[in-house]
C-alpha positions, 0 to 999 in steps of 0.5 A: 500500500502506498503512502497516499493510500494509507493516508486515506484510509487513516486520515481524512482531509477536509478543505474549505475555500475562500475565493476573491473575484474581482468584480468587472465594474468600471471604477473602484469599490469606494472611488471614481478611479478606474480599475486598472491592470498594466498601467504605469505605477501610482496612475489611478489613484485618488485621495479616497483609494489612498486613504487621505485626511477627510476623504469619503468613500461612496459604495459602487452600485454596479459592485453591489448588483454583481453580488446579488447577481452572484448570491442570486446564481449561487441559491444564497439568501439576500440580506435586505439590509448589509453594512460595510465594516473596518477590518484593521491591520497595518501593513504596507500595501493598505494605505488607511491601516484598515481594509472595508469589507463585510463583517456580520451582515454580509451581503448574502449568506448560505447557498449552494453549487454542487455538492458544496455548500456556500457559507457567505458572500461579501464585498470589500476593495481589494489591497494595494501590490507590493514589488519587491525589488532589489539593489539593482533596480531588478525585481528580487525577493527580499532587498526591498519592497515598493507599493503600487496602489493602482489595484488598492480600492478594486471591487472584490467579491469573497465567496466562502464555502463550508468545509464540505471539500475532501481532496484536492482534486475535487476542490480544483474541480470544484473551483473551475465549475465555480469559475465558468458560473461566474464567467457566464454570469458577466461578473468578472473576466475570472482570469486567474494569470492577471489575479482576477479569481484567487484562491485560499485554502483552508486545510485540516486532517482528522481520523477517519470517522472522526466528525470533530474539526482538525486545527486548520492552516491557510494557505494563500493567494493560490492562482492556478487549478494545478497550484491549488492541487499541488499546495493542498496534496503539500499541505496535507502530507506536511500535516499527516507527518506532523500528527504521525510523528505525535506533534500538533498542527499549528493554526498559521497562514502559509504560502506555497512555493510552485517551484520547490513545492515548498510550504512556508509560514507567513504569519499565525492565523488571526481571529476576527477579534484581531482585526478590532472590526467595527461598522465603517462610519463613512459608508451608510447602510446598503438596503436592497430595494425591489427594483435591485432584485428585479434588476439582478434577476433579469440579468440572470443568463441560463447557468452552467448547472442548467445548461448541463441539465438542458443537454442531458434533457433535450440532446440526449448527451451523457451526464459527462459531455453535458457536464463537460461542455456546459462548464466549458463554456467556450465548448458549449458554446462552440457545440451549440452553434455546430448544432445550430449550422446542421443541414438536412444530413444532420450530425447527432448531438452525442457524436457531435459532443464527442468531436468536439470535446475530444478530437477538436480539443485534442488538436487545439489545446485543452485551454483553447477556444475553438471559436478563434480556431480555423474551424468553423462550427458548420464545418464540424457539424458537417463532418460528423454529419458525413461520419454518421452516413459513412461517407467517410470513415472515423480515420478519414474524418480525423484526417479531414478534422486535421486539415481544417484546424491547419487551415479551415475549409469544405469538408466535402471538398477536402474529402474529394480533393484527399480520396478520403470518401468511405469506400461505398457500400457492401457491393464494393467492399465485398470483393475486398473482403473476399480476396482478403480471407482467400489471401488469409486462409488459415485466419479464415479457417480459425474463424469458421472454428469460432476463433475471432480475434484473427479477424484484425487480420482481416480487417486490416488487409482490407483498410490497407487495399482501401487506404483506410476508407473502409468501414471496420464494421462493415467489413466485420459484417461481410466477413461473417456473412461470407464465412456462413457465421 
């Protein structure tokens, strides 16, 4: 039994996530500064986001609207009244000496996405960006730190889950589900590379069968699904080693270095009282009106879970195909566009879904958007329909798809130009099968004796003669017919 297997039978992992979502508003959370990514440092600031004396914040109405949309999409209870608090701490990235956030009266409470319960969704402002600079003036790990305040005040929604996740891969998969939901809502571009979606993971272990939560640690600011999986696994291994050695896990905030897979301590984990929360005196409570609720409800699109259910119910897709296409929104959009361009010889939904999710993705790359490729949705639909009508074999169709990916075009024209059309009908194929059996009499005798494994020899012979343009199922049918099986 491997160490991983031993851990799985000895200890249970408990994971809760805290996800920070940068909202796609035009301006910051409490001032009129435009949001910034990539502009020169400290060019998108004002007295409010810099925390200068006498500057008064005003809550961004569009951020509240996006928060309501998120709460509705997650099935949360929307607070008729919520308030902002001051979360007090001193750090160079917070010029005011506190962060404006929501504490005990958040905008949204409860909810669920998939099998994971939502604890709360609240609004807050982001901190500034620390840039570490060496003596040479180049980026370095430790010599000095300078502050870019452009990001300071960017509107964030923090989504906190209940501790319902039990392993690293499930946590990453659920986060993909959440990202697809947020992207569909249009409340954020959820670009992890640019920091629009950041995830902290609260991790603990406990003996299998126990219901008591263990001491948790927090892995901060992981910005890719791969790092999240690797970070959680590394922390579970670290905690397991501590407990097995008779030690106790300490509650602290940690950093995972994806290059070395080392976990280092940032600080002891704070509790709420450490931040000395108190209501923000410069902001009025947020009172949700019927008009605000109606506007948020009207803005909700079809969400990925509902889309997956529709794919299964109305199109007969398998649960796996429906889920993949619904939560990879770019694939689902391409699939529906292709389905909508089906002509009189229409491709069946499930084979079309398979070609989009498997063959096309394999050629374009896992994260590619097929809409940006050379393959037109209608061209793929036509190709899949040709396979269904046995006008081209699976192998021939893969060659056609290679051509489409390389330079686009029309599947019918490519099939004709490359001579990839399937060998038509049993009348054309029967003599070739007969010749294959005659050329391999020993194989024919074994087949007559009921041993079907050698049929691959006959199929291979026919495929060579037809340059791969024959249908394997039709070859097998003709072999059985000619041998009287």
